[in-house]
MIDREN-335551 format. One record per residue (C-alpha): residue number from 1; residue in three letters; x, y, z. Coordinates in Angstrom, 2 decimals, decimal comma. Layout:
% MIDREN-335551
<node NUM ALA <X Y Z>>
...
***
This chain:
% MIDREN-335551
<node 1 MET <33,75 117,55 147,99>>
<node 2 SER <37,51 117,25 147,61>>
<node 3 LEU <40,63 119,27 148,24>>
<node 4 ILE <43,32 118,53 145,67>>
<node 5 ILE <46,94 119,60 146,08>>
<node 6 ASN <48,74 119,55 142,74>>
<node 7 ASP <52,54 119,39 142,59>>
<node 8 LEU <52,85 122,03 145,30>>
<node 9 THR <56,30 123,51 145,86>>
<node 10 LYS <57,28 126,35 148,19>>
<node 11 THR <60,80 127,72 148,40>>
<node 12 PHE <61,62 130,54 150,77>>
<node 13 HIS <64,19 133,19 149,86>>
<node 14 LYS <67,75 132,08 150,61>>
<node 15 ALA <66,58 128,64 151,80>>
<node 16 SER <68,91 125,78 150,95>>
<node 17 ALA <66,01 123,43 150,18>>
<node 18 PRO <62,30 123,82 149,41>>
<node 19 ALA <59,91 123,82 152,36>>
<node 20 LEU <57,46 121,90 150,17>>
<node 21 ASP <58,78 119,70 147,40>>
<node 22 HIS <56,22 118,65 144,75>>
<node 23 VAL <53,47 117,70 147,19>>
<node 24 ASN <50,49 115,85 145,71>>
<node 25 LEU <47,48 114,96 147,86>>
<node 26 THR <43,76 114,44 147,53>>
<node 27 LEU <41,77 114,99 150,72>>
<node 28 GLU <38,16 113,86 150,91>>
<node 29 PRO <35,83 114,49 153,87>>
<node 30 GLY <37,37 112,88 156,95>>
<node 31 ILE <39,69 113,65 159,85>>
<node 32 HIS <43,23 113,58 158,49>>
<node 33 GLY <46,38 113,52 160,60>>
<node 34 LEU <49,36 115,44 159,22>>
<node 35 PHE <52,60 114,27 160,82>>
<node 36 GLY <56,22 115,26 160,40>>
<node 37 ARG <59,35 116,16 162,29>>
<node 38 ASN <60,18 119,77 163,12>>
<node 39 GLY <60,76 121,62 159,87>>
<node 40 ALA <59,12 118,94 157,72>>
<node 41 GLY <56,80 121,48 156,07>>
<node 42 LYS <53,52 120,87 157,91>>
<node 43 SER <52,78 124,48 158,83>>
<node 44 THR <53,89 125,67 155,41>>
<node 45 LEU <51,53 123,22 153,74>>
<node 46 LEU <48,55 124,27 155,85>>
<node 47 ALA <49,28 127,97 155,40>>
<node 48 THR <49,54 127,48 151,64>>
<node 49 ILE <46,25 125,59 151,49>>
<node 50 ALA <44,65 128,46 153,43>>
<node 51 ASN <46,20 131,00 151,03>>
<node 52 ARG <48,26 132,57 153,84>>
<node 53 LEU <51,35 131,73 151,79>>
<node 54 LEU <51,65 131,68 148,01>>
<node 55 PRO <53,26 128,60 146,44>>
<node 56 THR <56,35 128,83 144,29>>
<node 57 SER <54,65 126,43 141,90>>
<node 58 GLY <51,68 124,10 141,85>>
<node 59 ASP <48,18 124,85 143,09>>
<node 60 VAL <45,44 123,93 145,53>>
<node 61 GLU <41,92 123,22 144,26>>
<node 62 LEU <38,71 122,97 146,24>>
<node 63 ASP <36,03 121,26 144,17>>
<node 64 GLY <37,87 122,25 141,00>>
<node 65 GLU <38,40 125,90 142,00>>
<node 66 ASP <41,90 127,27 142,50>>
<node 67 VAL <41,91 128,73 146,02>>
<node 68 ARG <44,46 131,40 145,12>>
<node 69 ASP <42,91 134,87 144,80>>
<node 70 ASN <39,48 133,25 145,11>>
<node 71 GLU <37,37 134,73 147,91>>
<node 72 HIS <34,59 132,18 147,44>>
<node 73 ALA <36,99 129,25 147,89>>
<node 74 GLN <38,89 130,95 150,73>>
<node 75 ALA <35,66 131,49 152,66>>
<node 76 ARG <35,28 127,70 152,71>>
<node 77 ILE <38,71 127,15 154,33>>
<node 78 HIS <39,67 128,06 157,90>>
<node 79 LEU <43,09 127,73 159,52>>
<node 80 VAL <43,69 127,70 163,27>>
<node 81 ASN <47,40 127,97 164,07>>
<node 82 GLU <49,56 129,27 166,90>>
<node 83 THR <49,45 132,87 165,71>>
<node 84 LEU <47,02 134,46 168,17>>
<node 85 PRO <45,18 137,55 166,89>>
<node 86 PHE <45,72 140,80 168,80>>
<node 87 LEU <42,09 141,26 169,79>>
<node 88 PHE <42,58 141,45 173,53>>
<node 89 GLY <39,96 144,19 174,02>>
<node 90 MET <37,15 141,95 172,74>>
<node 91 ARG <34,78 139,78 174,64>>
<node 92 VAL <34,64 136,13 173,62>>
<node 93 SER <31,16 136,61 172,14>>
<node 94 ALA <32,42 139,45 169,94>>
<node 95 PHE <35,37 137,32 168,83>>
<node 96 LEU <33,00 134,54 167,75>>
<node 97 LYS <30,83 136,98 165,80>>
<node 98 ARG <33,91 138,44 164,14>>
<node 99 GLU <34,97 135,00 162,93>>
<node 100 GLY <31,46 134,28 161,70>>
<node 101 ARG <31,19 137,46 159,63>>
<node 102 TYR <33,88 136,33 157,20>>
<node 103 TYR <32,75 132,72 156,98>>
<node 104 GLY <29,02 133,24 156,60>>
<node 105 GLY <27,90 132,77 160,17>>
<node 106 ILE <28,76 130,71 163,22>>
<node 107 ASP <26,79 128,28 165,36>>
<node 108 GLY <26,77 130,44 168,48>>
<node 109 GLU <24,69 128,01 170,50>>
<node 110 ALA <27,10 125,13 169,89>>
<node 111 ALA <30,07 127,40 170,58>>
<node 112 ALA <28,63 128,54 173,91>>
<node 113 ARG <27,91 124,93 174,90>>
<node 114 MET <31,45 123,80 174,06>>
<node 115 LEU <33,07 126,77 175,79>>
<node 116 ALA <30,98 126,15 178,92>>
<node 117 ALA <32,40 122,61 179,03>>
<node 118 PHE <35,86 124,22 179,17>>
<node 119 GLY <34,73 126,64 181,87>>
<node 120 ILE <34,84 129,68 179,56>>
<node 121 LYS <31,98 132,18 179,47>>
<node 122 THR <31,12 134,02 176,27>>
<node 123 ASN <30,99 137,35 178,14>>
<node 124 ALA <34,57 136,90 179,35>>
<node 125 SER <37,30 139,23 178,08>>
<node 126 TYR <39,28 137,46 175,36>>
<node 127 GLY <42,44 139,28 176,45>>
<node 128 GLY <41,92 138,24 180,06>>
<node 129 LEU <42,10 134,55 179,20>>
<node 130 SER <45,23 132,44 179,47>>
<node 131 PHE <47,09 131,35 176,34>>
<node 132 GLY <45,48 127,92 176,51>>
<node 133 GLN <42,00 129,38 177,00>>
<node 134 ARG <42,42 131,72 174,02>>
<node 135 GLN <43,49 128,71 171,98>>
<node 136 ILE <40,33 126,87 173,10>>
<node 137 VAL <38,17 129,81 171,98>>
<node 138 ARG <39,79 129,74 168,54>>
<node 139 LEU <39,40 125,97 168,26>>
<node 140 VAL <35,75 126,11 169,26>>
<node 141 ALA <35,16 128,90 166,74>>
<node 142 GLY <36,75 126,74 164,05>>
<node 143 LEU <34,53 123,79 164,89>>
<node 144 CYS <31,42 125,98 164,76>>
<node 145 LEU <32,12 127,76 161,46>>
<node 146 PRO <30,30 126,52 158,32>>
<node 147 VAL <33,54 125,86 156,43>>
<node 148 ASP <34,24 122,82 154,28>>
<node 149 VAL <37,94 122,61 155,14>>
<node 150 LEU <39,20 123,06 158,71>>
<node 151 LEU <42,97 123,13 159,19>>
<node 152 LEU <44,27 122,73 162,75>>
<node 153 ASP <48,00 123,39 163,18>>
<node 154 GLU <49,22 122,08 166,57>>
<node 155 PRO <45,73 122,61 168,01>>
<node 156 VAL <46,35 121,29 171,53>>
<node 157 ASN <49,48 123,29 172,34>>
<node 158 GLY <48,84 125,00 175,66>>
<node 159 LEU <46,01 122,64 176,63>>
<node 160 ASP <46,24 120,35 179,64>>
<node 161 ALA <45,45 116,64 179,35>>
<node 162 ALA <41,81 116,97 180,40>>
<node 163 ASN <41,14 119,79 177,94>>
<node 164 ARG <42,92 117,95 175,14>>
<node 165 GLU <40,65 114,96 175,67>>
<node 166 ARG <37,61 117,26 175,77>>
<node 167 PHE <38,68 118,94 172,53>>
<node 168 TYR <39,12 115,60 170,73>>
<node 169 ARG <35,63 114,61 171,84>>
<node 170 PHE <34,13 117,81 170,43>>
<node 171 LEU <36,16 117,38 167,24>>
<node 172 ILE <34,69 113,91 166,64>>
<node 173 GLU <31,21 115,11 167,57>>
<node 174 SER <31,44 118,10 165,21>>
<node 175 PHE <32,64 115,97 162,32>>
<node 176 ALA <29,89 113,39 162,88>>
<node 177 GLU <27,26 116,14 162,72>>
<node 178 ARG <28,75 117,70 159,59>>
<node 179 PRO <31,37 115,68 157,68>>
<node 180 ARG <34,04 117,81 156,02>>
<node 181 VAL <37,78 117,88 155,44>>
<node 182 ILE <39,55 118,32 158,78>>
<node 183 VAL <43,35 118,23 158,94>>
<node 184 VAL <45,07 117,96 162,33>>
<node 185 SER <48,80 118,64 162,37>>
<node 186 THR <50,39 117,58 165,64>>
<node 187 HIS <53,45 116,05 167,26>>
<node 188 ILE <51,29 114,25 169,84>>
<node 189 ILE <50,62 111,32 167,55>>
<node 190 ASP <49,60 108,78 170,17>>
<node 191 GLU <46,74 111,01 171,32>>
<node 192 VAL <45,21 111,50 167,88>>
<node 193 ALA <45,80 107,95 166,63>>
<node 194 GLN <42,25 106,97 167,60>>
<node 195 VAL <40,79 110,21 166,20>>
<node 196 VAL <42,20 110,46 162,68>>
<node 197 GLU <40,93 108,33 159,81>>
<node 198 ARG <43,77 109,06 157,39>>
<node 199 ALA <47,44 109,77 158,02>>
<node 200 VAL <49,85 111,79 155,92>>
<node 201 ILE <53,56 111,79 156,75>>
<node 202 LEU <55,73 114,66 155,54>>
<node 203 ASP <59,51 114,69 155,66>>
<node 204 HIS <61,80 117,32 154,15>>
<node 205 GLY <58,82 118,82 152,37>>
<node 206 ARG <57,75 115,59 150,67>>
<node 207 VAL <54,90 113,19 151,27>>
<node 208 VAL <56,59 109,93 152,22>>
<node 209 ASP <53,39 108,03 152,99>>
<node 210 ALA <49,61 108,52 153,07>>
<node 211 PHE <47,27 105,78 154,25>>
<node 212 ASP <44,21 104,81 156,27>>
<node 213 ALA <45,21 105,17 159,91>>
<node 214 GLY <43,45 101,93 160,80>>
<node 215 ASP <45,72 100,07 158,40>>
<node 216 VAL <48,97 101,13 160,05>>
<node 217 ALA <49,62 97,58 161,24>>
<node 218 SER <49,86 96,48 157,61>>
<node 219 ARG <52,32 99,24 156,68>>
<node 220 ALA <55,32 97,73 158,43>>
<node 221 THR <56,50 94,81 160,56>>
<node 222 VAL <59,26 94,67 163,16>>
<node 223 LEU <61,60 91,66 163,07>>
<node 224 VAL <63,90 91,06 166,05>>
<node 225 GLY <66,54 88,37 166,32>>
<node 226 ASP <70,10 87,36 165,56>>
<node 227 GLY <71,38 89,71 162,86>>
<node 228 THR <72,56 86,91 160,58>>
<node 229 ARG <69,22 85,13 160,73>>
<node 230 VAL <67,13 88,29 160,30>>
<node 231 ASN <69,30 89,47 157,42>>
<node 232 ALA <68,99 86,12 155,63>>
<node 233 PHE <65,20 86,14 156,01>>
<node 234 VAL <64,85 89,74 154,81>>
<node 235 HIS <66,99 88,99 151,76>>
<node 236 ALA <65,30 85,67 150,95>>
<node 237 GLU <61,82 87,20 151,09>>
<node 238 GLY <62,80 90,34 149,20>>
<node 239 LEU <61,60 92,55 152,06>>
<node 240 GLN <62,34 96,27 152,12>>
<node 241 PRO <63,78 97,64 155,38>>
<node 242 VAL <62,50 100,95 156,71>>
<node 243 ALA <64,83 101,08 159,70>>
<node 244 VAL <67,68 98,99 161,06>>
<node 245 GLU <68,84 99,00 164,67>>
<node 246 ARG <71,34 96,69 166,28>>
<node 247 MET <72,87 95,91 169,65>>
<node 248 GLY <75,74 93,52 169,34>>
<node 249 ARG <74,48 90,63 167,22>>
<node 250 LEU <70,83 91,37 167,97>>
<node 251 ALA <69,09 93,19 165,12>>
<node 252 THR <65,77 95,00 165,05>>
<node 253 VAL <64,68 95,48 161,45>>
<node 254 THR <61,48 97,24 160,45>>
<node 255 VAL <60,33 96,16 157,00>>
<node 256 ARG <57,69 97,48 154,67>>
<node 257 GLY <54,32 95,69 154,69>>
<node 258 HIS <52,75 92,95 156,76>>
<node 259 VAL <54,72 89,80 157,54>>
<node 260 ASP <52,79 86,82 158,91>>
<node 261 GLU <54,58 85,40 161,93>>
<node 262 ARG <53,76 81,91 160,63>>
<node 263 ASP <56,10 82,57 157,71>>
<node 264 VAL <59,00 83,66 159,89>>
<node 265 PRO <61,72 81,18 160,98>>
<node 266 ASP <62,11 80,24 164,63>>
<node 267 GLY <64,27 82,64 166,57>>
<node 268 ILE <62,85 85,79 164,96>>
<node 269 ALA <60,22 87,72 166,91>>
<node 270 VAL <57,51 89,53 164,95>>
<node 271 SER <55,43 92,54 165,99>>
<node 272 GLY <53,38 95,30 164,42>>
<node 273 LEU <53,66 99,04 164,89>>
<node 274 GLY <51,37 101,73 166,18>>
<node 275 LEU <51,02 105,00 164,32>>
<node 276 GLN <53,66 106,87 166,32>>
<node 277 ASP <56,25 104,09 166,10>>
<node 278 TYR <55,65 103,77 162,36>>
<node 279 PHE <56,11 107,52 161,95>>
<node 280 ILE <59,39 107,44 163,88>>
<node 281 ARG <60,78 104,64 161,75>>
<node 282 VAL <59,63 106,09 158,43>>
<node 283 THR <61,13 109,51 159,09>>
<node 284 GLY <64,23 108,03 160,75>>
<node 285 ASP <66,99 109,75 162,68>>
<node 286 GLY <68,02 112,81 160,76>>
<node 287 GLY <64,95 112,58 158,56>>
<node 288 THR <66,54 110,35 155,92>>
<node 289 ALA <63,14 109,35 154,59>>
<node 290 GLY <62,61 112,80 153,18>>
<node 291 LYS <65,34 112,30 150,60>>
<node 292 GLY <63,06 110,17 148,48>>
<node 293 SER <59,94 108,10 148,47>>
<node 294 VAL <59,33 105,55 151,20>>
<node 295 ALA <60,32 102,77 148,84>>
<node 296 GLY <63,48 104,63 147,91>>
<node 297 THR <64,38 105,09 151,55>>
<node 298 MET <64,06 101,39 152,17>>
<node 299 ASP <66,36 100,64 149,26>>
<node 300 ASP <68,90 102,99 150,80>>
<node 301 MET <68,72 101,09 154,08>>
<node 302 VAL <69,37 97,70 152,52>>
<node 303 VAL <73,11 97,48 152,88>>
<node 304 ASP <74,84 95,93 149,87>>
<node 305 GLY <75,93 93,00 151,97>>
<node 306 ALA <72,34 91,76 152,12>>
<node 307 ALA <72,24 91,21 148,39>>
<node 308 ASN <75,41 89,14 148,66>>
<node 309 GLY <74,13 87,06 151,55>>
<node 310 SER <76,43 88,75 154,05>>
<node 311 ALA <75,40 89,02 157,68>>
<node 312 ASP <77,34 92,28 157,89>>
<node 313 ALA <74,40 94,04 156,22>>
<node 314 VAL <72,48 94,02 159,48>>
<node 315 THR <74,93 93,09 162,19>>
<node 316 GLY <77,53 95,58 161,02>>
<node 317 GLY <80,34 93,03 160,85>>
<node 318 ASP <83,33 94,00 162,97>>
<node 319 ARG <82,09 97,50 163,80>>
<node 320 ASP <81,54 98,34 167,46>>
<node 321 ALA <77,98 97,76 168,64>>
***
């Protein structure tokens, strides 16, 4: 089973730039993290996959079927986002049955068990629940539907720390029992780093990187030291900077790929990055990464002085620190 996104573009009326810009992705069964800054296009991508929005161009295929105007394919895809349905007169049990009718049933026993762990009874009034509790009901319903693609857009908004941890546990448990494509879009990257298997980073509507989350340490390396020395090493090794920070003559340069500390000259400290730190550096202040591919962004960050052997490329020369 696979979900294939082909050259997907979405431009809203009067927008200065596309919300999605030629997005190409193949998602196999697994828990995928979708990360991006505000306005990067995450919600637009998920809504388009779920056929809530129509693309300007491109398409989404589920096992070779275009999901657009395709009830069979749409019944295999479920989106949980922050738009709460106005069903306040319903009991929780009725809400679960309503969700199940469209998607070919729901595992009511599992749903009741999960909700009980959150302290929510199925005979409770849906409208009488808090925002966070209503979100939990919708998340539990999503986990218990027999869909092949589950899209979770900011799923833990409104949940306290204990309930977020409980939700992640049920998410992993649900996937283990029935592997499928699950996409989690969130800004709380550190929390989901141990949950997701694959990571996709969006910026300015483009995919700037997609990789196995467990391999994040090999995606980039941080070099810290005297700017002249770091710059010379980066240039000599042909490394591609992702981000450059400096304080006086001290430079912190994040480069693409893994660098073995045994290959680095004395005086330069080497460290890896976690998923959140890598995301921050790839998207950069102001989202510069979205203007091209990751490789292209790195080229932009290599100041011309580096190619000429100038320390000013990293240290900034005579500019104020």
